[in-house]
VMD Tcl script that draws the C-alpha trace (Angstrom):
set ca {
  {-0.01 0.01 -0.01}
  {1.40 3.46 -0.83}
  {2.71 5.46 2.10}
  {0.23 8.34 1.63}
  {-2.68 5.93 1.99}
  {-1.17 4.44 5.12}
  {-0.85 7.89 6.64}
  {-4.56 8.53 5.99}
  {-5.50 5.52 8.11}
  {-5.76 7.22 11.43}
  {-8.87 5.67 12.95}
  {-8.90 2.21 14.41}
  {-12.13 0.17 14.31}
  {-12.67 -3.12 16.11}
  {-15.45 -5.63 15.85}
  {-16.29 -9.21 16.67}
  {-17.51 -11.79 14.19}
  {-18.53 -15.42 14.40}
  {-16.11 -18.24 13.77}
  {-17.81 -19.16 10.48}
  {-17.47 -15.61 9.17}
  {-13.86 -15.53 10.27}
  {-13.21 -18.80 8.38}
  {-14.89 -17.31 5.30}
  {-12.61 -14.29 5.56}
  {-9.58 -16.54 5.91}
  {-10.60 -18.37 2.78}
  {-11.04 -15.15 0.85}
  {-7.75 -13.86 2.21}
  {-5.88 -16.98 1.02}
  {-7.32 -16.54 -2.47}
  {-6.95 -12.76 -2.70}
  {-4.00 -10.54 -3.32}
  {-4.32 -8.95 0.12}
  {-1.43 -9.59 2.46}
  {-3.23 -9.10 5.75}
  {-6.70 -9.55 7.17}
  {-6.81 -5.80 7.89}
  {-6.21 -4.87 4.29}
  {-8.84 -7.38 3.13}
  {-11.47 -6.01 5.54}
  {-10.52 -2.44 4.53}
  {-11.04 -3.31 0.89}
  {-14.41 -4.88 1.66}
  {-15.54 -1.90 3.75}
  {-14.38 0.62 1.16}
  {-16.02 -1.42 -1.61}
  {-12.74 -1.83 -3.38}
  {-12.41 -4.39 -6.15}
  {-11.30 -7.75 -4.70}
  {-9.22 -9.96 -6.93}
  {-9.71 -13.59 -5.95}
  {-7.61 -16.23 -7.62}
  {-9.12 -19.69 -7.94}
  {-7.30 -22.83 -8.94}
  {-9.02 -25.59 -10.87}
  {-7.24 -28.90 -10.22}
  {-9.10 -30.55 -13.07}
  {-7.00 -28.43 -15.42}
  {-3.86 -30.24 -14.24}
  {-4.97 -33.42 -16.07}
  {-5.89 -31.35 -19.11}
  {-2.53 -29.58 -19.20}
  {-0.67 -32.85 -18.66}
  {-2.46 -34.39 -21.68}
  {-1.73 -31.29 -23.80}
  {1.91 -31.40 -22.81}
  {2.17 -35.07 -23.73}
  {0.56 -34.49 -27.12}
  {2.87 -31.52 -27.68}
  {5.91 -33.71 -27.03}
  {4.58 -36.42 -29.37}
  {3.91 -33.96 -32.19}
  {7.35 -32.43 -31.68}
  {8.96 -35.89 -31.95}
  {6.99 -36.60 -35.13}
  {8.15 -33.28 -36.53}
  {11.78 -34.13 -35.79}
  {11.34 -37.50 -37.53}
  {9.71 -35.81 -40.53}
  {12.62 -33.34 -40.82}
  {15.11 -36.23 -40.75}
  {13.17 -38.06 -43.47}
  {13.06 -34.96 -45.67}
  {16.80 -34.39 -45.15}
  {17.60 -37.96 -46.26}
  {15.07 -37.64 -49.12}
  {16.91 -34.67 -50.56}
  {20.35 -36.30 -50.19}
  {19.44 -39.58 -51.91}
  {19.23 -40.05 -55.67}
  {17.61 -43.51 -55.63}
  {13.95 -43.32 -56.69}
  {12.91 -46.43 -54.83}
  {14.44 -45.07 -51.62}
  {12.72 -41.71 -52.23}
  {9.40 -43.54 -52.59}
  {9.93 -45.38 -49.29}
  {10.87 -42.11 -47.58}
  {7.78 -40.41 -49.01}
  {5.60 -43.21 -47.56}
  {7.34 -42.77 -44.22}
  {6.68 -39.03 -44.35}
  {3.00 -39.71 -45.21}
  {2.80 -41.97 -42.13}
  {4.29 -39.18 -39.99}
  {1.71 -36.74 -41.31}
  {-1.09 -39.21 -40.59}
  {0.20 -39.49 -37.01}
  {0.05 -35.69 -36.73}
  {-3.53 -35.76 -37.98}
  {-4.41 -38.34 -35.32}
  {-2.81 -36.19 -32.62}
  {-4.74 -33.19 -33.95}
  {-7.97 -35.15 -33.55}
  {-6.93 -36.08 -30.00}
  {-6.38 -32.39 -29.28}
  {-9.76 -31.54 -30.70}
  {-11.42 -34.19 -28.46}
  {-9.63 -32.91 -25.36}
  {-10.15 -29.21 -26.00}
  {-13.76 -29.24 -27.19}
  {-15.35 -30.08 -23.81}
  {-13.27 -27.37 -22.20}
  {-14.36 -24.85 -24.84}
  {-17.98 -25.83 -24.29}
  {-17.50 -25.21 -20.56}
  {-15.82 -21.81 -21.07}
  {-18.04 -20.57 -23.87}
  {-21.25 -21.57 -22.10}
  {-21.18 -18.41 -19.99}
}
mol new
graphics top color blue
foreach p $ca { graphics top sphere $p radius 0.5 }
foreach p [lrange $ca 0 end-1] q [lrange $ca 1 end] { graphics top cylinder $p $q radius 0.2 }
display resetview
């Protein structure tokens, strides 16, 4: 809090609340950007905007799946680059045809991964866009 605002806080106010309300305030405090209970209560009394951060643990699984698919697509891309590099170096047409088939298989794998991504992301989009 800026020093000029601290200097304006000259009056002390005390009150008593129930244990359940205190626990509610503790929960809000743990999720807010306020450092102390006093600053939280001051913000509530002055009708300041409270920023509460929530954490959705179900997104952990989602992000883990996305990370795994990202790694798999990256590995497929590395394999495709290696195939293309060998393709350009070789002069044998039969070997080029085999490499082209291998590259087509890599691209099919990427399409499968893309479909997996679509299946994972679409329920989340439905959830977010429902609002």
